[in-house]
N, C-alpha and C positions, 0 to 999 in steps of 0.2 A: 225628532226622536227616531231611532232606528234599532229595531230588534230589542226594544225595551231599554235602550241606552240613550242617554241624553235628556235634554229638556223638552217639555211638552210644547213650549213656545219660546222663541228667541227674543221676545219682547223684553226690553229692559236689561239685557245681558251685554249689549254692545257687540254681539257676534251674530253670524248668520245661521247659527244652529247646525252647522255642518259637522258631522262626526267622522273622524279619521283615526287611523292607527297611530299609536305612540311609537315613533321611529327610534326614540332613545332607549326603549326597553329591549335589551339584548337577550332575547329568549331563543331565537332561531339559531341553530348551530349545525355544524357538520358532524359533531359527536352527539348522538341522540341515544337516550336510554329509554327502552320501551316501558310502557305502563305495566305490562304483565310482570316484568321482573320486579318492579317496585312493589306491586301488590303481593307477590310471593314472599318478598323479604319482610315487608312491614304489616301484612295481613289486615288487621281490623282498624287501622288508623283512619282518621277522617280525611275527607277529600282536600281540605285545606293544607294539611301536612304533605299529602302526596303531590299536590300541585306545587308546593314550595320546593320539594325535593326535585321534582321534574324541572323546575325553573333553574335550580342550581346545576343540574346535570346538562341542561340545554344551553349553557352559555357559549358564546362564540369564542373560539380560540383564534383571535386575530394575529396576524404576522407569525404564523406557525412556520416550522422549518420547511415544510413543503412549499408554502407560499414564497418564502425567501429564496429558496432554490429555483423556483419557477421564474421569479422576477429577475434573478441574477442570470439565468440562462437566456431569458429574453433580451436582457441588456447586452450580454456578450455574444449574442448570436451573430455569426458572420453573414454578410449579404451574399446572395447568389449572383455571381458575375454574369452568368448566361442571361438571366432575366434583366439585369441592368443593361447588358449589351443590346437586348431586344428593345428596351425602352429608348436607348440612344438612337437606334435605327428608326424608331417611330418619330423621334424629334426631327431626324434628317428628312423623313418623308413629309413631315409637316412643312419644313422649310422649302422643299421642292414644290409642294402644292401652292404655297404662297408665291413662289417665283413664277409658277405657271399662271396663276391668277393675275399677277402684275403684267405679264406679257400680253395676256388676253385683253386686259383693260387698256393697255397702250394701243392695241389694234382697234378697239372700239372707239377710243378717243380720236385716233387718226381718221377713221371713217366718218365720225360725226363732224369733225372740224373741217377737214379738207374735202369730204365727200368724194374721196378717190378710193377705189377698191384695191389699187396696187400697193398702197402704203401699208406698213406693218409687217407682221410675220404670218406665214402659213402655219397650218396645224402641224405639218411634218417638221418644220423648222423649230416650232415651240417644243415638240416632243424630243427632238435631238438635243436642243439646248438644255432641257430639263434633265435628260439622261446624263449629259456631260457634267452638269452641276451635281447630280447625285453621285456619280463616280468620284468627282473631286472631293466631296464631303466624306465619302466612305474611306477614301485613301488617307485623308487627313486624320480621320478617326482611328484607323489602324496604326498609323505612324505615331500617334500621340500628339499631333499638332493641335487638333481640335478637342477641346474639353467641354463636354455637354452635361457634366454632373450638376452644374448650377441650374440647368434648365429642366431637370427631371421633376416630376410631380411629387410634392411632399406627401400626397396621400398614399404613395406606394411604401410599403413597410421596408422593402429592400433599399430603397433610396434613403429612407430615414436611418437605416442601419449603417449605410455607407457614410452618411454625414456624421453619425455618432463615432464611427471608427476614425474619421479624419480629425474630429475634435479631440479624441483621446490621444491620437498621435501628436497633435500640437501640444497638448498638456504634458505628455511624456517628454517631448523635446524641451519644453520650457523648464521642467523639473530636472532634466539631465538624467532620466532613467533609461536603461538599456531595454532593448526589445525582449531579451530573455529574462526580464525581471518577473519574479513570481509574486503576485499580490499576497500580502500577509506574511512573507518570509522574514520581514524585519521584526515582527512581533513574536516569532518563534525562537526556539533555543538555537545556540550556535551550532550544535551538531546537526540539526535539521537543515539550517541554512547552509552549512557546508556541504551536506549531501545534495541539496537542491542546486547549489552553484556549481559551475564548471571547475574542474581541477586546474590550478594555476601552475605553470611551469616555472621553477625557480631560475632567476637570472644569475649572471656571474657574480654580481655584487652580493646577492643574497647567499650564494654558496661560500664566498670568501668570509662573510660575516659569520656564517655557521661554523666554519672551520676555526676561526679565531675564538669564538665562544667555547668550542670544545676544548681547545688548547688551554684557555684560561681556567676552565673547570678542572682540567687535569692537574694544572699547577697548584690550584687551591687544594685539591685532594692530597697531593704530595706533601704540601706544607702541613696539612692537618695530620697526616700519618707520622711525619717527623716529630711534630709536637707531642703526639701521644706516646711515641717511643721514648722521647726524652723524659717525659713525666714518669713512665714506668721505671726507667733506669734510676731516676732520682729517688723514687719511693723505695726501690730495693736497697740503695745505699743507706738511706735513713734507717731502714729496718736493721741492717747489719751493724751500724753504729750504736743503735739502741741496745741490741743484744750484747755487744762487747762491753758497753758501759755498765750494764746490769751485772755481768759476770765479775768485773773488777770491783764493783761496790760490794758484792757478796764476799769476795776474798778479803777485802779490807775489814769487813765486819767480823769475819771469822778470826783474823789475826788479833783484832782488838779484844775479842772475847777470850782468846787463849792467854793473852798477856795479863788480863785482869785475873783470870783463874790462878796463874802462876804467882802473882803478887800476893794473893790471899793465902796461898799455901805457905809462902815464906813467913808471913806474919804469924801464922799458927805455930810453926816450928820454933820461932823465937820465944813465944810465950811459954812453950813447954820447957825450954832450956832454963828459963828463969825459975 
């Protein structure tokens, strides 16, 4: 038992009686609401309700935007070439020290085996050979013949960043992506992608195709205009024919009416004569 929490004895529980915090309870957070504000708002509520509200306000916002941006910046951080060059020179110095130790061991072996002081190398000769070896390695490093990136310590953050850049370059080459590719541009609209991409210079074939398309569009427009004109002319002719036919029919009707009236008059005159 600790601070009034836990069992008085661990006998029969199958445990050692050790009390520890519940790590699965997500109450600690970056966004915290003070108790004074809670009491000002809710006043006379019980401690249970206030603690419950505090627990709701104190939940951890995992994978927030700031965390994601920080992780992305850490992943995409470029390594410092000056520090990497310093680490490479340290590797060269280690190689020179190993070379010097090998030469000194050879001198000791010669003295022990042959018991002759003249065999082996002097200290001055060892230093000159080591300096020559150092100059050779540095010249190869500057020319690019010597690659020491694989021998750098993985504990260095810049070495890890350099390895991550090489892995991304290999993946980009395998997928056929260009160096100017913007991550996420494929998921954006065409307007944004066009603005992000470099302007393309049209070739001769593309220019010829554009000219042909423009000519075809012009011909289609001319045909449409001619069709509309012919339709207008035909409608005008139909209207004229309809008006002329209506006038002729009205004339014929008037003639028939006049003939009928004259026949009736003649009949009446005959009746009177009788």
